GUTOR-575641 format. One record per residue (C-alpha): residue in one letter; residue number from 1; x, y, z negated. Coordinates in nm, 3 decimals. Layout:
N
> res,n,x,y,z
> A,NUM,X,Y,Z
...
***
This chain:
624
> res,n,x,y,z
> M,1,2.353,2.999,-1.045
> V,2,2.296,2.639,-1.152
> L,3,2.309,2.740,-1.519
> S,4,2.048,3.008,-1.464
> V,5,1.822,2.754,-1.298
> A,6,1.870,2.524,-1.596
> A,7,1.773,2.805,-1.828
> I,8,1.457,2.872,-1.630
> T,9,1.377,2.501,-1.639
> I,10,1.418,2.493,-2.016
> A,11,1.167,2.770,-2.047
> R,12,0.919,2.589,-1.824
> G,13,0.977,2.225,-1.899
> G,14,1.174,2.188,-2.222
> L,15,1.518,2.067,-2.310
> L,16,1.490,1.748,-2.100
> C,17,1.602,1.896,-1.772
> L,18,1.911,2.059,-1.927
> V,19,2.005,1.726,-2.082
> L,20,1.972,1.559,-1.742
> L,21,2.186,1.825,-1.576
> L,22,2.457,1.807,-1.842
> R,23,2.469,1.429,-1.828
> S,24,2.510,1.421,-1.452
> R,25,2.865,1.307,-1.378
> S,26,2.839,1.421,-1.020
> L,27,2.734,1.779,-1.091
> A,28,3.003,2.019,-0.978
> L,29,2.973,2.360,-1.137
> S,30,3.194,2.540,-0.891
> A,31,3.151,2.811,-0.633
> A,32,3.308,2.586,-0.374
> S,33,3.050,2.312,-0.415
> S,34,2.721,2.407,-0.575
> S,35,2.504,2.155,-0.393
> F,36,2.448,1.807,-0.529
> R,37,2.221,1.507,-0.494
> L,38,1.953,1.528,-0.756
> S,39,1.920,1.156,-0.789
> H,40,2.270,1.145,-0.941
> C,41,2.108,1.285,-1.254
> F,42,1.939,0.947,-1.270
> S,43,2.235,0.730,-1.179
> S,44,2.459,0.896,-1.435
> L,45,2.237,0.789,-1.724
> P,46,2.324,0.467,-1.908
> S,47,2.123,0.169,-1.799
> A,48,1.887,0.016,-2.057
> P,49,1.594,-0.225,-2.069
> L,50,1.260,-0.098,-1.941
> S,51,1.119,-0.105,-2.292
> F,52,1.390,0.139,-2.403
> I,53,1.428,0.386,-2.122
> G,54,1.118,0.598,-2.098
> E,55,1.072,0.612,-2.472
> R,56,1.371,0.848,-2.495
> F,57,1.304,1.060,-2.188
> D,58,0.989,1.199,-2.033
> W,59,1.022,1.052,-1.684
> G,60,0.685,1.199,-1.590
> L,61,0.822,1.549,-1.649
> Y,62,1.144,1.459,-1.468
> S,63,0.964,1.319,-1.166
> F,64,0.735,1.618,-1.129
> W,65,1.030,1.849,-1.185
> R,66,1.219,1.662,-0.913
> Q,67,0.927,1.651,-0.673
> G,68,0.747,1.980,-0.704
> N,69,0.918,2.242,-0.916
> L,70,1.217,2.474,-0.876
> L,71,1.475,2.208,-0.801
> T,72,1.290,2.020,-0.526
> R,73,1.467,2.187,-0.238
> L,74,1.828,2.100,-0.312
> K,75,2.095,2.063,-0.049
> T,76,2.233,1.711,-0.038
> K,77,2.567,1.587,0.081
> K,78,2.619,1.220,-0.001
> H,79,2.473,1.062,0.313
> H,80,2.450,1.355,0.551
> S,81,2.567,1.706,0.624
> G,82,2.313,1.889,0.411
> N,83,2.039,1.946,0.669
> T,84,1.760,1.795,0.462
> A,85,1.488,1.854,0.718
> E,86,1.669,1.632,0.965
> F,87,1.799,1.358,0.733
> K,88,1.702,1.005,0.836
> P,89,1.773,0.705,0.614
> P,90,1.902,0.398,0.800
> H,91,1.648,0.217,1.018
> S,92,1.349,0.423,0.914
> G,93,1.339,0.748,1.108
> R,94,1.242,0.896,0.773
> V,95,1.240,1.271,0.715
> R,96,1.370,1.290,0.362
> L,97,1.291,1.645,0.251
> S,98,1.053,1.827,0.477
> Q,99,1.020,2.167,0.317
> T,100,1.064,2.421,0.594
> G,101,1.021,2.788,0.644
> D,102,1.198,2.895,0.321
> S,103,1.518,3.094,0.282
> E,104,1.788,2.944,0.062
> N,105,2.020,3.115,-0.180
> D,106,2.374,3.016,-0.266
> S,107,2.267,2.738,-0.502
> G,108,2.066,2.559,-0.235
> I,109,1.736,2.641,-0.406
> S,110,1.467,2.773,-0.176
> E,111,1.308,3.109,-0.244
> M,112,0.975,3.191,-0.084
> S,113,0.962,3.538,0.061
> S,114,0.602,3.579,-0.053
> A,115,0.336,3.371,-0.222
> P,116,0.143,3.165,0.033
> S,117,-0.220,3.256,0.076
> A,118,-0.349,2.909,0.163
> S,119,-0.235,2.549,0.179
> I,120,-0.354,2.230,0.341
> L,121,-0.377,1.913,0.136
> W,122,-0.367,1.635,0.392
> F,123,-0.522,1.318,0.253
> R,124,-0.424,0.989,0.422
> K,125,-0.376,0.732,0.149
> G,126,-0.375,0.881,-0.200
> L,127,-0.754,0.929,-0.186
> R,128,-0.777,1.051,-0.544
> L,129,-0.756,1.363,-0.757
> H,130,-0.573,1.210,-1.053
> D,131,-0.194,1.165,-1.054
> N,132,-0.153,1.329,-0.716
> Y,133,0.176,1.517,-0.669
> A,134,0.078,1.647,-0.326
> L,135,-0.242,1.793,-0.470
> L,136,-0.054,1.967,-0.750
> E,137,0.194,2.115,-0.504
> A,138,-0.089,2.230,-0.277
> C,139,-0.249,2.419,-0.567
> K,140,0.064,2.614,-0.657
> E,141,0.058,2.990,-0.586
> V,142,-0.227,2.988,-0.335
> K,143,-0.572,3.140,-0.312
> H,144,-0.720,2.857,-0.109
> V,145,-0.660,2.484,-0.073
> F,146,-0.807,2.309,0.231
> P,147,-0.848,1.936,0.149
> I,148,-0.856,1.761,0.486
> F,149,-0.877,1.406,0.612
> I,150,-0.813,1.337,0.978
> L,151,-1.011,1.051,1.127
> D,152,-0.742,0.917,1.356
> P,153,-0.873,0.735,1.669
> W,154,-0.613,0.465,1.601
> F,155,-0.791,0.376,1.279
> I,156,-1.147,0.361,1.408
> E,157,-1.058,0.095,1.659
> P,158,-1.233,-0.239,1.597
> S,159,-0.933,-0.437,1.719
> N,160,-0.728,-0.277,1.440
> V,161,-0.975,-0.235,1.155
> G,162,-1.280,-0.446,1.073
> I,163,-1.612,-0.302,0.958
> V,164,-1.571,-0.404,0.592
> R,165,-1.244,-0.215,0.548
> Y,166,-1.368,0.078,0.754
> N,167,-1.675,0.116,0.534
> F,168,-1.459,0.099,0.221
> L,169,-1.264,0.396,0.359
> L,170,-1.587,0.586,0.426
> E,171,-1.693,0.528,0.067
> C,172,-1.357,0.654,-0.057
> L,173,-1.402,0.972,0.146
> A,174,-1.758,1.024,0.021
> D,175,-1.644,0.977,-0.338
> L,176,-1.359,1.225,-0.290
> D,177,-1.595,1.482,-0.142
> S,178,-1.838,1.433,-0.430
> S,179,-1.564,1.494,-0.687
> L,180,-1.440,1.805,-0.507
> R,181,-1.793,1.942,-0.494
> A,182,-1.891,1.862,-0.850
> R,183,-1.574,1.970,-1.029
> H,184,-1.407,2.224,-0.803
> N,185,-1.672,2.383,-0.582
> S,186,-1.479,2.254,-0.283
> R,187,-1.533,2.002,-0.004
> L,188,-1.344,1.732,0.181
> I,189,-1.300,1.851,0.538
> V,190,-1.309,1.560,0.781
> L,191,-1.150,1.640,1.114
> R,192,-1.146,1.406,1.411
> G,193,-0.870,1.346,1.663
> Q,194,-0.500,1.274,1.688
> P,195,-0.323,1.442,1.393
> S,196,-0.076,1.628,1.616
> K,197,-0.357,1.788,1.815
> V,198,-0.555,1.872,1.502
> F,199,-0.258,2.046,1.341
> E,200,-0.172,2.228,1.662
> K,201,-0.519,2.380,1.648
> I,202,-0.502,2.464,1.278
> L,203,-0.155,2.619,1.290
> S,204,-0.214,2.813,1.610
> D,205,-0.553,2.958,1.524
> P,206,-0.599,3.081,1.162
> S,207,-0.960,3.177,1.237
> F,208,-1.040,2.806,1.266
> L,209,-1.013,2.801,0.884
> C,210,-1.162,3.150,0.844
> L,211,-0.820,3.293,0.759
> D,212,-0.652,3.607,0.885
> K,213,-0.308,3.444,0.888
> P,214,-0.181,3.085,0.916
> V,215,-0.158,2.855,0.617
> S,216,0.182,2.868,0.454
> K,217,0.227,2.506,0.354
> I,218,0.105,2.155,0.425
> C,219,0.123,1.899,0.144
> F,220,0.083,1.525,0.175
> E,221,0.184,1.197,0.017
> K,222,0.477,1.008,0.168
> D,223,0.386,0.710,0.381
> T,224,0.660,0.469,0.485
> E,225,0.473,0.264,0.745
> P,226,0.623,0.290,1.096
> Y,227,0.318,0.456,1.252
> A,228,0.305,0.708,0.968
> L,229,0.677,0.785,0.987
> K,230,0.648,0.869,1.355
> R,231,0.330,1.072,1.302
> D,232,0.466,1.266,1.006
> K,233,0.794,1.347,1.178
> Q,234,0.597,1.503,1.463
> I,235,0.387,1.714,1.224
> I,236,0.689,1.825,1.022
> E,237,0.873,1.938,1.333
> M,238,0.565,2.124,1.455
> A,239,0.526,2.297,1.119
> K,240,0.894,2.390,1.109
> A,241,0.871,2.549,1.453
> K,242,0.582,2.763,1.327
> G,243,0.750,2.858,1.000
> V,244,0.517,2.652,0.783
> Q,245,0.646,2.460,0.483
> C,246,0.582,2.086,0.463
> H,247,0.593,1.899,0.133
> D,248,0.584,1.520,0.153
> L,249,0.587,1.389,-0.201
> H,250,0.592,1.033,-0.321
> G,251,0.290,0.894,-0.498
> H,252,0.175,0.570,-0.340
> T,253,0.439,0.363,-0.518
> L,254,0.563,0.351,-0.876
> F,255,0.891,0.512,-0.777
> D,256,1.012,0.736,-0.499
> L,257,1.145,0.483,-0.248
> D,258,1.425,0.719,-0.146
> L,259,1.538,0.724,-0.509
> L,260,1.545,0.343,-0.513
> M,261,1.732,0.345,-0.183
> D,262,1.995,0.567,-0.338
> H,263,2.036,0.332,-0.631
> C,264,2.072,0.018,-0.420
> N,265,2.300,0.197,-0.171
> Y,266,2.058,0.114,0.110
> N,267,2.112,-0.259,0.056
> V,268,1.758,-0.357,-0.039
> P,269,1.728,-0.644,-0.291
> M,270,1.553,-0.938,-0.129
> Q,271,1.516,-1.144,-0.447
> Y,272,1.283,-1.050,-0.731
> G,273,1.556,-1.087,-0.994
> S,274,1.785,-0.849,-0.809
> F,275,1.503,-0.600,-0.770
> N,276,1.436,-0.612,-1.144
> Q,277,1.802,-0.533,-1.209
> L,278,1.763,-0.227,-0.988
> I,279,1.455,-0.118,-1.183
> E,280,1.639,-0.161,-1.511
> K,281,1.886,0.104,-1.393
> V,282,1.615,0.347,-1.291
> G,283,1.389,0.320,-1.596
> L,284,1.014,0.340,-1.629
> P,285,0.788,0.491,-1.364
> A,286,0.671,0.845,-1.430
> K,287,0.367,0.871,-1.651
> P,288,0.049,0.949,-1.456
> L,289,-0.063,1.310,-1.433
> E,290,-0.415,1.430,-1.487
> E,291,-0.640,1.584,-1.226
> P,292,-0.574,1.961,-1.207
> K,293,-0.825,2.172,-1.395
> E,294,-0.871,2.396,-1.096
> I,295,-0.836,2.338,-0.721
> P,296,-0.871,2.671,-0.539
> P,297,-1.149,2.610,-0.283
> P,298,-1.153,2.724,0.079
> P,299,-1.318,3.064,0.137
> P,300,-1.700,3.064,0.119
> S,301,-1.722,3.156,0.488
> F,302,-1.552,2.825,0.571
> L,303,-1.733,2.611,0.314
> S,304,-2.066,2.712,0.467
> R,305,-1.956,2.546,0.793
> V,306,-1.842,2.213,0.652
> E,307,-2.175,2.032,0.639
> N,308,-2.258,2.089,1.005
> E,309,-1.917,2.114,1.169
> F,310,-1.704,1.871,0.965
> P,311,-1.947,1.615,0.820
> L,312,-1.847,1.298,0.642
> P,313,-1.839,0.998,0.875
> S,314,-2.099,0.726,0.828
> L,315,-2.185,0.381,0.960
> E,316,-2.492,0.553,1.105
> D,317,-2.277,0.762,1.342
> E,318,-2.356,0.666,1.699
> D,319,-1.993,0.616,1.801
> I,320,-1.936,0.383,1.507
> K,321,-2.255,0.186,1.571
> K,322,-2.148,0.141,1.931
> K,323,-1.791,0.034,1.852
> Y,324,-1.889,-0.207,1.575
> E,325,-2.213,-0.328,1.727
> E,326,-2.138,-0.699,1.697
> E,327,-2.000,-0.683,1.342
> L,328,-2.288,-0.467,1.218
> K,329,-2.540,-0.733,1.318
> D,330,-2.428,-0.960,1.036
> Y,331,-2.285,-0.695,0.804
> K,332,-2.376,-0.706,0.437
> H,333,-2.215,-0.474,0.186
> P,334,-1.947,-0.667,-0.006
> A,335,-1.902,-0.667,-0.382
> L,336,-1.651,-0.380,-0.380
> T,337,-1.754,-0.017,-0.335
> G,338,-1.483,0.226,-0.233
> G,339,-1.380,0.541,-0.415
> E,340,-1.172,0.679,-0.700
> A,341,-1.464,0.677,-0.945
> H,342,-1.538,0.308,-0.883
> G,343,-1.169,0.216,-0.899
> L,344,-1.116,0.393,-1.230
> E,345,-1.430,0.231,-1.366
> I,346,-1.292,-0.114,-1.279
> L,347,-0.955,-0.024,-1.432
> E,348,-1.128,0.087,-1.752
> K,349,-1.327,-0.238,-1.772
> V,350,-1.014,-0.444,-1.711
> T,351,-0.804,-0.266,-1.972
> K,352,-1.078,-0.295,-2.235
> Q,353,-1.012,-0.671,-2.220
> E,354,-0.679,-0.635,-2.397
> N,355,-0.623,-1.003,-2.470
> W,356,-0.701,-1.095,-2.109
> V,357,-0.458,-0.831,-1.982
> A,358,-0.182,-0.935,-2.222
> Q,359,-0.222,-1.305,-2.139
> F,360,-0.269,-1.262,-1.762
> E,361,-0.067,-1.509,-1.554
> K,362,-0.146,-1.482,-1.186
> P,363,-0.053,-1.843,-1.100
> Q,364,-0.314,-1.955,-1.357
> T,365,-0.601,-1.767,-1.191
> S,366,-0.852,-1.952,-0.973
> P,367,-0.896,-1.910,-0.596
> V,368,-1.256,-2.035,-0.615
> A,369,-1.381,-1.786,-0.875
> F,370,-1.574,-1.522,-0.683
> K,371,-1.863,-1.420,-0.914
> P,372,-1.669,-1.271,-1.087
> A,373,-1.318,-1.304,-0.946
> S,374,-1.039,-1.423,-1.176
> T,375,-0.817,-1.123,-1.098
> T,376,-0.862,-0.746,-1.130
> K,377,-0.964,-0.685,-0.763
> L,378,-0.796,-0.345,-0.787
> S,379,-0.574,-0.412,-0.485
> A,380,-0.810,-0.241,-0.239
> Y,381,-0.824,0.074,-0.452
> M,382,-0.446,0.082,-0.471
> K,383,-0.414,0.023,-0.097
> F,384,-0.616,0.339,-0.030
> G,385,-0.459,0.520,-0.323
> A,386,-0.796,0.562,-0.496
> V,387,-0.627,0.438,-0.814
> S,388,-0.272,0.542,-0.897
> S,389,-0.025,0.256,-0.936
> R,390,0.139,0.453,-1.218
> R,391,-0.189,0.484,-1.403
> F,392,-0.243,0.109,-1.370
> F,393,0.116,0.036,-1.480
> H,394,0.108,0.251,-1.793
> A,395,-0.242,0.135,-1.892
> V,396,-0.121,-0.225,-1.889
> R,397,0.210,-0.141,-2.056
> A,398,0.027,0.034,-2.340
> I,399,-0.161,-0.290,-2.406
> N,400,0.156,-0.499,-2.387
> L,401,0.324,-0.279,-2.647
> K,402,0.047,-0.381,-2.888
> K,403,0.068,-0.751,-2.797
> P,404,0.417,-0.892,-2.873
> G,405,0.340,-1.227,-2.711
> H,406,0.222,-1.079,-2.381
> S,407,0.291,-1.252,-2.050
> K,408,0.610,-1.166,-1.866
> P,409,0.699,-1.090,-1.502
> P,410,0.660,-1.208,-1.237
> G,411,0.325,-1.367,-1.329
> S,412,0.205,-1.082,-1.551
> L,413,0.014,-0.778,-1.424
> L,414,0.324,-0.561,-1.455
> G,415,0.519,-0.828,-1.271
> Q,416,0.271,-0.815,-0.984
> L,417,0.303,-0.436,-0.966
> L,418,0.680,-0.475,-0.945
> F,419,0.640,-0.732,-0.665
> R,420,0.436,-0.469,-0.481
> E,421,0.714,-0.217,-0.533
> Q,422,0.981,-0.458,-0.411
> F,423,0.791,-0.534,-0.092
> Y,424,0.747,-0.163,-0.024
> L,425,1.117,-0.104,-0.069
> V,426,1.216,-0.397,0.152
> S,427,0.971,-0.292,0.424
> Y,428,1.122,0.058,0.412
> G,429,1.480,-0.060,0.440
> V,430,1.458,-0.356,0.682
> P,431,1.422,-0.272,1.053
> N,432,1.138,-0.435,1.248
> F,433,0.996,-0.569,0.925
> D,434,0.664,-0.662,1.086
> K,435,0.831,-0.879,1.349
> M,436,1.049,-1.186,1.370
> K,437,1.272,-1.065,1.651
> G,438,1.501,-0.783,1.551
> N,439,1.432,-0.846,1.182
> P,440,1.770,-0.937,1.028
> K,441,1.611,-1.086,0.715
> C,442,1.365,-1.313,0.893
> K,443,1.429,-1.674,0.996
> Q,444,1.408,-1.719,1.372
> I,445,1.162,-2.004,1.420
> D,446,1.026,-2.142,1.748
> W,447,0.657,-2.094,1.666
> D,448,0.402,-2.219,1.919
> D,449,0.192,-1.981,2.124
> N,450,-0.148,-2.147,2.091
> P,451,-0.444,-1.905,2.131
> E,452,-0.694,-2.190,2.084
> F,453,-0.553,-2.283,1.744
> L,454,-0.531,-1.919,1.641
> S,455,-0.893,-1.847,1.735
> A,456,-1.021,-2.158,1.559
> W,457,-0.835,-2.056,1.242
> A,458,-0.954,-1.694,1.255
> E,459,-1.316,-1.791,1.328
> A,460,-1.338,-2.064,1.060
> R,461,-1.355,-2.350,1.311
> T,462,-1.063,-2.569,1.200
> G,463,-1.284,-2.853,1.072
> Y,464,-1.125,-2.830,0.728
> P,465,-1.394,-2.693,0.491
> W,466,-1.144,-2.549,0.241
> I,467,-0.970,-2.347,0.513
> D,468,-1.292,-2.244,0.689
> A,469,-1.460,-2.133,0.366
> I,470,-1.166,-1.905,0.287
> M,471,-1.167,-1.752,0.634
> T,472,-1.543,-1.699,0.609
> Q,473,-1.504,-1.516,0.279
> L,474,-1.231,-1.305,0.436
> R,475,-1.454,-1.191,0.722
> K,476,-1.762,-1.133,0.506
> E,477,-1.612,-0.974,0.197
> G,478,-1.274,-0.845,0.308
> W,479,-1.101,-1.010,0.013
> I,480,-0.971,-1.353,-0.084
> H,481,-0.769,-1.473,-0.384
> H,482,-0.393,-1.488,-0.344
> L,483,-0.387,-1.869,-0.364
> A,484,-0.653,-1.881,-0.094
> R,485,-0.427,-1.659,0.116
> H,486,-0.144,-1.904,0.049
> S,487,-0.353,-2.195,0.171
> V,488,-0.468,-2.047,0.500
> A,489,-0.129,-1.888,0.577
> C,490,0.055,-2.214,0.524
> F,491,-0.206,-2.398,0.734
> L,492,-0.165,-2.157,1.026
> T,493,0.214,-2.161,1.024
> R,494,0.451,-2.427,0.894
> G,495,0.186,-2.658,0.749
> D,496,-0.042,-2.753,1.037
> L,497,-0.093,-2.526,1.339
> Y,498,0.264,-2.396,1.373
> C,499,0.150,-2.055,1.497
> S,500,0.353,-1.740,1.432
> W,501,0.311,-1.557,1.103
> E,502,0.290,-1.235,1.306
> D,503,-0.044,-1.350,1.451
> G,504,-0.179,-1.432,1.107
> A,505,-0.064,-1.099,0.967
> K,506,-0.250,-0.911,1.240
> I,507,-0.576,-1.092,1.161
> F,508,-0.536,-1.033,0.787
> D,509,-0.459,-0.669,0.861
> R,510,-0.787,-0.635,1.046
> Y,511,-1.015,-0.801,0.792
> L,512,-0.868,-0.743,0.446
> I,513,-0.993,-0.437,0.257
> D,514,-0.659,-0.430,0.078
> A,515,-0.462,-0.479,0.400
> D,516,-0.129,-0.314,0.332
> W,517,0.142,-0.308,0.597
> A,518,0.432,-0.372,0.360
> L,519,0.267,-0.634,0.141
> N,520,0.088,-0.813,0.423
> N,521,0.400,-0.864,0.633
> A,522,0.612,-0.956,0.330
> N,523,0.364,-1.218,0.213
> W,524,0.330,-1.372,0.557
> Q,525,0.707,-1.405,0.588
> W,526,0.713,-1.561,0.241
> L,527,0.435,-1.810,0.306
> S,528,0.571,-1.915,0.644
> A,529,0.910,-1.974,0.477
> S,530,1.061,-1.713,0.708
> C,531,1.191,-1.487,0.430
> F,532,1.198,-1.461,0.048
> F,533,1.095,-1.826,0.004
> Y,534,1.272,-2.113,0.180
> Q,535,1.128,-2.438,0.039
> F,536,0.944,-2.510,0.362
> F,537,0.882,-2.869,0.258
> R,538,0.630,-2.754,-0.006
> V,539,0.308,-2.760,0.196
> Y,540,-0.044,-2.681,0.078
> S,541,-0.286,-2.963,0.154
> P,542,-0.607,-2.834,0.317
> V,543,-0.793,-3.103,0.123
> A,544,-0.624,-3.170,-0.211
> F,545,-0.554,-2.808,-0.302
> G,546,-0.919,-2.708,-0.294
> K,547,-1.021,-3.017,-0.492
> K,548,-0.773,-2.921,-0.763
> Y,549,-0.975,-2.609,-0.846
> D,550,-1.327,-2.707,-0.742
> K,551,-1.402,-3.078,-0.738
> E,552,-1.771,-3.026,-0.664
> G,553,-1.705,-2.789,-0.375
> K,554,-1.920,-2.501,-0.502
> Y,555,-1.697,-2.249,-0.327
> V,556,-1.719,-2.435,0.005
> R,557,-2.098,-2.471,-0.022
> H,558,-2.136,-2.099,-0.091
> F,559,-1.942,-1.980,0.212
> L,560,-2.015,-2.270,0.447
> T,561,-2.388,-2.318,0.402
> V,562,-2.393,-2.578,0.678
> L,563,-2.223,-2.808,0.427
> K,564,-2.437,-2.720,0.126
> N,565,-2.606,-3.062,0.116
> M,566,-2.294,-3.268,0.185
> P,567,-2.226,-3.517,-0.097
> T,568,-1.940,-3.413,-0.325
> E,569,-1.743,-3.720,-0.221
> F,570,-1.714,-3.581,0.132
> I,571,-1.734,-3.204,0.082
> Y,572,-1.366,-3.152,0.167
> E,573,-1.353,-3.428,0.432
> P,574,-1.699,-3.443,0.595
> W,575,-1.565,-3.637,0.892
> K,576,-1.516,-3.934,0.661
> A,577,-1.885,-3.946,0.568
> P,578,-2.086,-4.220,0.741
> K,579,-2.305,-4.093,1.023
> A,580,-2.622,-4.160,0.822
> V,581,-2.488,-3.953,0.531
> Q,582,-2.404,-3.666,0.766
> E,583,-2.754,-3.674,0.914
> R,584,-2.920,-3.673,0.572
> A,585,-2.702,-3.376,0.477
> G,586,-2.810,-3.192,0.791
> C,587,-2.453,-3.158,0.909
> V,588,-2.322,-3.388,1.176
> V,589,-1.951,-3.342,1.237
> G,590,-1.884,-3.255,1.599
> R,591,-2.232,-3.106,1.636
> D,592,-2.309,-2.884,1.334
> Y,593,-1.954,-2.852,1.207
> P,594,-1.630,-2.901,1.404
> K,595,-1.406,-3.202,1.385
> P,596,-1.060,-3.141,1.231
> I,597,-0.846,-2.950,1.477
> V,598,-0.539,-3.153,1.374
> D,599,-0.467,-3.454,1.155
> H,600,-0.294,-3.296,0.856
> D,601,-0.133,-3.619,0.737
> V,602,0.043,-3.660,1.072
> I,603,0.110,-3.305,1.189
> H,604,0.258,-3.160,0.870
> K,605,0.535,-3.423,0.879
> K,606,0.621,-3.331,1.237
> N,607,0.622,-2.965,1.142
> L,608,0.860,-3.033,0.854
> D,609,1.105,-3.178,1.105
> R,610,1.064,-2.873,1.328
> M,611,1.123,-2.636,1.037
> K,612,1.434,-2.824,0.931
> A,613,1.566,-2.807,1.286
> A,614,1.498,-2.432,1.302
> Y,615,1.679,-2.378,0.972
> D,616,1.973,-2.591,1.091
> R,617,1.998,-2.393,1.416
> Q,618,2.008,-2.065,1.227
> K,619,2.264,-2.203,0.985
> G,620,2.479,-2.301,1.281
> I,621,2.447,-1.954,1.433
> S,622,2.535,-1.790,1.101
> S,623,2.840,-2.009,1.042
> G,624,2.952,-1.972,1.401
***
């Protein structure tokens, strides 16, 4: 049976898949054991440098073959008993393969009893039409595809998501709807409510979608955040009970994280060098796929209802205006506009600057460059999946292949994409990754619980212009340079205020457009010297670091207009200006601008002692 499948695959996809099957050392061609773990086809290949692997094999074809074609639904046996719908990797609660409702033959390959009449493409992240495995699966063998987005009450909660990020999402949805309309005569269907309740309605009442029978499959992109894992497990179980297939396919990351988990034996690499060794074994990411030429639209009877019954959300909606009343008073649209079209336009502009791309070194970029920024600013589009990480990766790699002297990881653009991948993998494999307690990789540090300090930091009231300017940019624009993030994170934690990194991560998560659960929590653990980075004695000065990049204080004057007339000599330390100078500048410290909340020169030394003591305690516990 396996050989016949290989023959079919040759006909559909070329000789590649047969080569992969024949090279697999773990493949057992016997009646007694016909099931196998597909990822062994990867692990059996010889390891080679990234520049070599991927030139010999079409990993894009392999990945799509693995994810969406005949061999997707294979029984597995290495880590569990073969019940793929129930498999849960360690610590994650993850449902590994969620296809349900199919019969299986002796080879472990599912056979659908009849072609499904309709599918649901459930957008969450992955708000794009290009390089979208879930979209391609949704289009297979159906008459209608229902592209839906569920506006989850959890998300439209001001305490969780600020107005800048929320509006970026709305723009992504509007752009997606525009593309579906213009190129596919379809629409984005925005439903409101808890996902479990929405799907209960859809799956129980086919007439809701103007169908005479229920949809046959639900397709969506994998999401490894804890909230998403719990949500998706609930939907998958509901669909299984109703005989509906679920396909959760990777797409948000360069690689399928389950594949990487297999290759590291569920021992996630915490150091960048170790992660790169893992990637060397796996090879290049799949090449990005194009948008499908045709997306079968919902029936006309349903499309006619969309405008009135399932409209796109807007900042003009009464419930949004009420919830975000305070933020909307001062809201001005930031520089970034959400959506796949805008993201791809930025990517195109970036990659036209081939020398800039090839010479990019992130540590050499400037935290005070904001018109324009000194980096790509594509992070927000990747956070929402409006731009595929694989498309970004291969666009940059194509340039590097033409530029022998190009920059190297980790500072290069490809290096930064691999950092992103590592943090996703670590967040997937480490329990309680967004917390200190219960997180086995995180240093246990006795942070202070100081709401006053935390509020002053979040509201740009620390009295240190460099720190307050950064926090002001964060709230207004939803984006700050990575070195600016370093400065304020160090200041809040080990440097000055000694508050928990968890508190800082929550505030960043609310305000950043590119707020990403995995990356945000990883970076905060790094910058607080709780994980990944342990040189806690290297502290960012809230005065000297800003001066290094902007001696005249143009950045500070732009975001803290109260200080715009302060002489350059005192722009980073206005409290040192004579009272007469402060009055002439129209900014008296203690009246118009706060006094420093702490004395950095004194407090950072005390905090160094506290950090050393915390490290010593943990060392004692470990050795004991």
